[in-house]
PATIVO-162434 format. One line per 3 residues: number of its first residue (from 1); for each residue x, y, z of N, C-alpha, C. Coordinates in Angstrom, 3 decimals. Example, Ala and Ser with C-alpha at 12.3 -4.5 7.8 and 13.67 -1.06 7.14 Angstrom:
2
1> 13.190:-5.690:7.800:12.300:-4.500:7.800:13.200:-3.300:7.800 ~ 12.850:-2.250:7.080:13.670:-1.060:7.140:12.900:0.030:7.870
//
This chain:
159
1> 38.728:307.668:165.637:39.765:307.588:166.643:39.557:306.316:167.452 ~ 40.621:305.552:167.618:40.562:304.308:168.380:40.958:304.586:169.820 ~ 40.164:304.060:170.699:40.458:304.246:172.117:41.065:302.959:172.655
4> 42.244:303.065:173.247:42.888:301.867:173.790:42.694:301.828:175.301 ~ 42.737:300.633:175.831:42.637:300.449:177.265:43.979:300.804:177.880 ~ 43.982:301.604:178.938:45.268:301.940:179.560:45.897:300.705:180.191
7> 47.207:300.672:180.165:47.914:299.534:180.748:47.715:299.499:182.250 ~ 47.517:298.312:182.755:47.451:298.054:184.183:48.806:297.501:184.595 ~ 49.160:297.685:185.844:50.379:297.064:186.356:49.987:295.916:187.267
10> 50.686:294.821:187.118:50.469:293.628:187.937:51.802:293.188:188.511 ~ 51.754:292.625:189.699:52.916:291.949:190.254:52.598:290.459:190.210 ~ 53.458:289.721:189.517:53.270:288.285:189.334:54.416:287.558:190.029
13> 54.086:286.574:190.865:55.094:285.722:191.500:55.324:284.510:190.603 ~ 56.575:284.111:190.487:56.956:282.961:189.671:57.711:281.964:190.538 ~ 57.436:280.697:190.342:58.153:279.662:191.063:58.318:278.420:190.211
16> 59.414:277.699:190.440:59.670:276.436:189.749:60.580:275.584:190.619 ~ 60.301:274.274:190.661:61.229:273.377:191.345:61.403:272.059:190.581 ~ 61.183:272.130:189.292:61.361:270.943:188.455:61.868:271.358:187.082
19> 62.795:270.597:186.552:63.292:270.862:185.206:62.160:270.716:184.204 ~ 62.226:271.513:183.162:61.272:271.420:182.072:62.013:271.488:180.757 ~ 61.305:271.762:179.699:61.965:271.779:178.383:62.933:272.943:178.217
22> 62.852:273.946:179.106:63.776:275.073:179.045:65.009:274.853:179.919 ~ 64.989:273.792:180.724:66.148:273.481:181.562:65.823:273.515:183.040 ~ 66.796:273.935:183.821:66.681:274.005:185.276:65.598:275.013:185.673
25> 65.129:274.953:186.924:64.075:275.877:187.353:64.353:277.357:187.050 ~ 65.586:277.798:187.212:65.904:279.203:186.927:65.658:279.524:185.451 ~ 65.994:278.592:184.571:65.766:278.784:183.136:64.269:278.772:182.828
28> 63.514:277.961:183.547:62.056:277.945:183.365:61.462:279.305:183.726 ~ 61.952:279.927:184.798:61.454:281.251:185.185:61.756:282.283:184.096 ~ 62.978:282.275:183.581:63.336:283.233:182.522:62.487:283.016:181.270
31> 62.253:281.766:180.916:61.429:281.472:179.740:59.980:281.888:179.970 ~ 59.483:281.714:181.182:58.111:282.125:181.491:57.971:283.641:181.371 ~ 58.962:284.384:181.833:58.917:285.844:181.707:58.851:286.258:180.244
34> 59.615:285.597:179.398:59.577:285.901:177.966:58.206:285.571:177.388 ~ 57.610:284.470:177.840:56.288:284.070:177.335:55.194:285.027:177.796 ~ 55.320:285.552:178.996:54.309:286.469:179.535:54.375:287.814:178.810
37> 55.576:288.340:178.650:55.746:289.643:178.002:55.307:290.791:178.898 ~ 55.517:292.003:178.431:55.122:293.194:179.177:55.907:293.420:180.450 ~ 57.055:292.773:180.568:57.839:292.845:181.802:58.468:294.233:181.942
40> 58.186:294.868:183.070:58.737:296.185:183.382:59.976:296.041:184.264 ~ 59.904:295.125:185.240:60.989:294.939:186.198:60.921:293.519:186.743 ~ 62.096:292.927:187.002:62.166:291.563:187.528:63.077:291.532:188.745
43> 62.682:290.785:189.741:63.500:290.604:190.933:64.626:289.620:190.641 ~ 65.602:289.567:191.521:66.559:288.464:191.430:65.819:287.144:191.685 ~ 66.354:286.061:191.149:65.812:284.729:191.420:66.430:284.247:192.722
46> 65.572:283.799:193.648:66.074:283.331:194.940:65.746:281.853:195.131 ~ 66.667:281.102:195.744:66.364:279.709:196.077:65.613:279.656:197.398 ~ 64.580:278.835:197.479:63.790:278.742:198.703:63.423:277.293:199.003
49> 63.203:277.039:200.277:62.761:275.718:200.710:61.303:275.534:200.288 ~ 60.901:274.294:199.999:59.511:274.053:199.594:58.548:274.112:200.766 ~ 57.280:274.397:200.468:56.205:274.243:201.433:55.633:272.851:201.238
52> 55.137:272.250:202.270:54.473:270.959:202.128:55.450:269.821:201.915 ~ 54.967:268.725:201.320:55.762:267.507:201.234:56.838:267.479:200.148 ~ 56.839:268.401:199.223:57.850:268.387:198.162:59.236:268.527:198.782
55> 60.216:267.829:198.222:61.579:267.889:198.741:62.486:268.775:197.893 ~ 62.023:269.139:196.728:62.861:269.926:195.820:62.807:271.403:196.187 ~ 63.969:272.046:196.196:64.037:273.480:196.447:63.426:274.233:195.263
58> 62.879:275.388:195.545:62.271:276.228:194.525:63.215:277.332:194.091 ~ 63.018:277.776:192.872:63.561:279.038:192.380:62.356:279.961:192.324 ~ 62.429:281.096:193.021:61.310:282.043:193.062:61.764:283.417:192.610
61> 60.828:284.149:192.018:61.072:285.518:191.579:59.731:286.233:191.499 ~ 59.793:287.519:191.250:58.590:288.316:191.032:58.859:289.264:189.877 ~ 57.791:289.608:189.172:57.927:290.524:188.043:56.807:291.545:188.073
64> 57.149:292.755:187.713:56.169:293.813:187.496:55.832:293.760:186.019 ~ 54.553:293.559:185.721:54.081:293.361:184.348:53.103:294.478:183.982 ~ 53.228:295.021:182.780:52.248:295.974:182.250:51.382:295.229:181.238
67> 50.073:295.363:181.391:49.152:294.679:180.487:47.868:295.483:180.368 ~ 47.256:295.438:179.207:45.951:296.070:179.015:44.821:295.134:179.407 ~ 45.161:293.906:179.814:44.152:292.916:180.173:43.544:293.194:181.543
70> 42.286:292.865:181.679:41.629:292.868:182.987:42.156:291.665:183.762 ~ 42.049:291.671:185.089:42.583:290.556:185.884:42.163:289.161:185.415 ~ 40.877:288.892:185.111:40.540:287.530:184.677:41.220:287.128:183.367
73> 41.389:288.072:182.462:42.045:287.770:181.184:43.530:287.468:181.397 ~ 44.183:288.235:182.273:45.590:287.951:182.552:45.716:286.598:183.241 ~ 44.835:286.298:184.187:44.865:284.996:184.850:44.743:283.869:183.824
76> 43.811:283.987:182.897:43.627:282.956:181.868:44.893:282.791:181.042 ~ 45.545:283.899:180.722:46.774:283.816:179.923:47.906:283.182:180.725 ~ 48.015:283.520:182.015:49.051:282.910:182.845:48.830:281.405:182.976
79> 47.571:280.982:183.116:47.275:279.549:183.209:47.621:278.846:181.899 ~ 47.420:279.533:180.778:47.801:278.971:179.481:49.316:278.822:179.383 ~ 50.052:279.800:179.872:51.516:279.696:179.888:51.928:278.500:180.744
82> 51.319:278.359:181.919:51.632:277.207:182.776:51.401:275.886:182.036 ~ 50.256:275.769:181.373:49.948:274.540:180.632:50.964:274.301:179.509 ~ 51.342:275.367:178.812:52.301:275.214:177.707:53.684:274.794:178.215
85> 53.971:275.076:179.467:55.242:274.669:180.074:55.156:273.263:180.661 ~ 53.981:272.654:180.605:53.819:271.298:181.113:53.216:271.207:182.495 ~ 52.726:272.315:183.014:52.098:272.290:184.341:50.789:271.532:184.259
88> 50.611:270.603:185.177:49.377:269.844:185.275:48.810:270.014:186.668 ~ 47.534:270.193:186.731:46.889:270.305:188.029:46.945:268.967:188.737 ~ 47.254:268.990:189.993:47.357:267.746:190.747:47.406:268.051:192.223
91> 48.304:267.383:192.899:48.436:267.599:194.336:48.875:269.025:194.628 ~ 48.323:269.576:195.686:48.518:270.987:195.987:49.982:271.383:196.173 ~ 50.757:270.619:196.878:52.129:271.023:197.201:53.161:270.237:196.406
94> 52.767:269.691:195.279:53.654:268.871:194.474:54.674:269.733:193.731 ~ 55.731:269.090:193.217:56.716:269.831:192.427:56.059:270.295:191.123 ~ 56.606:271.361:190.543:56.016:271.917:189.324:57.074:272.586:188.472
97> 56.849:272.525:187.182:57.753:273.180:186.245:57.613:274.696:186.382 ~ 56.387:275.187:186.508:56.173:276.630:186.638:54.895:276.887:187.416 ~ 54.939:277.924:188.230:53.769:278.390:188.972:53.747:279.903:188.821
100> 52.643:280.431:188.326:52.496:281.872:188.101:51.265:282.355:188.856 ~ 51.460:283.319:189.749:50.353:283.845:190.547:50.307:285.361:190.474 ~ 49.122:285.901:190.255:48.937:287.351:190.343:48.880:287.687:191.834
103> 49.775:288.558:192.271:49.848:288.928:193.683:49.167:290.269:193.932 ~ 49.493:291.261:193.115:48.954:292.615:193.266:48.576:293.176:191.905 ~ 47.733:294.183:191.927:47.228:294.821:190.712:47.072:296.303:190.989
106> 47.418:297.144:190.023:47.328:298.594:190.208:45.902:299.074:190.428 ~ 44.935:298.245:190.124:43.534:298.593:190.355:43.066:298.357:191.780 ~ 43.948:297.851:192.643:43.579:297.622:194.041:43.162:296.189:194.279
109> 42.032:296.013:194.926:41.542:294.669:195.252:40.612:294.167:194.151 ~ 40.563:292.850:193.979:39.691:292.194:193.005:39.239:290.889:193.627 ~ 37.996:290.568:193.469:37.513:289.277:193.967:36.484:288.707:193.006
112> 36.715:287.477:192.615:35.783:286.709:191.801:35.940:285.253:192.236 ~ 35.070:284.362:191.773:35.214:282.960:192.193:36.567:282.336:191.849 ~ 37.205:282.801:190.770:38.465:282.198:190.333:39.714:282.989:190.692
115> 39.552:284.202:191.193:40.719:285.063:191.403:40.468:286.043:192.541 ~ 41.455:286.137:193.433:41.422:287.127:194.504:42.749:287.881:194.469 ~ 42.663:289.199:194.384:43.830:290.084:194.410:43.579:291.113:195.508
118> 44.523:291.301:196.427:45.820:290.672:196.494:45.708:289.185:196.831 ~ 46.737:288.448:196.434:46.765:287.009:196.692:46.583:286.790:198.196 ~ 45.646:285.944:198.595:45.315:285.796:200.012:46.469:285.377:200.922
121> 47.458:284.667:200.416:48.542:284.159:201.263:49.848:284.940:201.170 ~ 49.913:285.964:200.321:51.217:286.562:200.050:51.860:287.212:201.272 ~ 51.079:287.714:202.218:51.633:288.403:203.382:52.399:287.465:204.308
124> 52.158:286.166:204.191:52.794:285.174:205.062:53.939:284.441:204.382 ~ 54.234:284.781:203.170:55.214:284.001:202.404:56.460:284.813:202.072 ~ 57.518:284.513:202.810:58.785:285.199:202.572:59.296:285.015:201.165
127> 59.032:283.835:200.570:59.508:283.575:199.208:58.773:284.414:198.174 ~ 57.664:285.046:198.564:56.974:286.005:197.701:57.377:287.420:198.098 ~ 57.390:287.707:199.388:57.685:289.070:199.850:59.113:289.520:199.541
130> 60.077:288.633:199.661:61.467:289.020:199.394:61.643:289.491:197.945 ~ 61.192:288.718:196.940:61.310:289.229:195.572:60.476:290.496:195.331 ~ 59.281:290.581:195.936:58.458:291.778:195.778:59.176:293.003:196.324
133> 59.816:292.847:197.485:60.527:293.976:198.100:61.660:294.479:197.216 ~ 62.206:293.603:196.381:63.288:294.008:195.481:62.784:294.863:194.324 ~ 61.505:294.714:193.942:61.027:295.445:192.760:59.962:296.489:193.056
136> 59.157:296.287:194.096:58.083:297.245:194.410:57.995:297.481:195.925 ~ 59.090:297.917:196.556:59.091:298.046:198.014:58.050:299.025:198.562 ~ 57.702:300.039:197.791:56.752:301.042:198.260:55.302:300.768:197.902
139> 55.043:299.684:197.139:53.662:299.353:196.755:52.877:299.014:198.012 ~ 51.704:299.595:198.153:50.878:299.354:199.340:49.871:298.241:199.104 ~ 49.795:297.368:200.076:48.766:296.331:200.084:47.429:297.062:200.216
142> 46.502:296.871:199.273:45.239:297.619:199.330:44.349:297.235:200.520 ~ 44.627:296.126:201.162:43.798:295.722:202.297:44.353:296.171:203.641 ~ 45.679:296.133:203.810:46.260:296.523:205.099:46.828:297.938:205.083
145> 47.110:298.473:203.898:47.730:299.788:203.796:49.235:299.762:204.008 ~ 49.792:298.611:204.362:51.228:298.500:204.585:51.961:298.362:203.259 ~ 53.204:298.867:203.248:54.023:298.716:202.049:54.594:297.299:202.010
148> 55.058:296.911:200.842:55.700:295.599:200.700:56.909:295.534:201.617 ~ 57.673:296.619:201.719:58.839:296.648:202.608:58.416:296.366:204.045 ~ 57.318:296.987:204.496:56.823:296.745:205.856:56.372:295.299:206.033
151> 55.618:294.771:205.048:55.147:293.395:205.144:56.317:292.407:205.176 ~ 57.365:292.672:204.384:58.524:291.797:204.371:59.234:291.834:205.718 ~ 59.351:293.014:206.302:59.990:293.128:207.629:59.162:292.384:208.687
154> 57.852:292.487:208.617:57.000:291.787:209.566:57.122:290.274:209.404 ~ 57.229:289.816:208.166:57.357:288.371:207.910:58.659:287.845:208.510 ~ 59.723:288.633:208.428:61.007:288.233:208.995:60.908:288.169:210.513
157> 60.168:289.089:211.117:59.983:289.126:212.567:59.031:288.035:213.046 ~ 58.295:287.449:212.113:57.376:286.380:212.474:56.013:286.839:212.932 ~ 55.640:288.080:212.574:54.292:288.555:212.958:53.238:287.883:212.151
//
């Protein structure tokens, strides 16, 4: 009898503000979702202002992903998808064809030198919270105990 690893659920944030081989940023997000696979639910794609010095607007979304991979393995695969889309490491706030970040994981919190879940900045980023609220409004942040809906409301209030 073969024993399989149970699927984990992950919430992945997606962003793009540069055309790539798949087309406009919105098309890059759709192509990235197809490349990732295991998609259970996807938020609407929202246009957002950039952080930092970039002048190009972003297309942002979030996806609920089912995977049998442990967090480091999923991170490695997401980084491979980024590279295959032409993402190059460089300036922190520069434009990019695709950005994929693990935000939450059904296993709760995770910390290693290369990965921290929940994503350390997600509570302050409306461009992450808005798409998350569309797909997992009741998911609780394992560190604060607040739901995504609550965190999104607090972000709007400026807390």
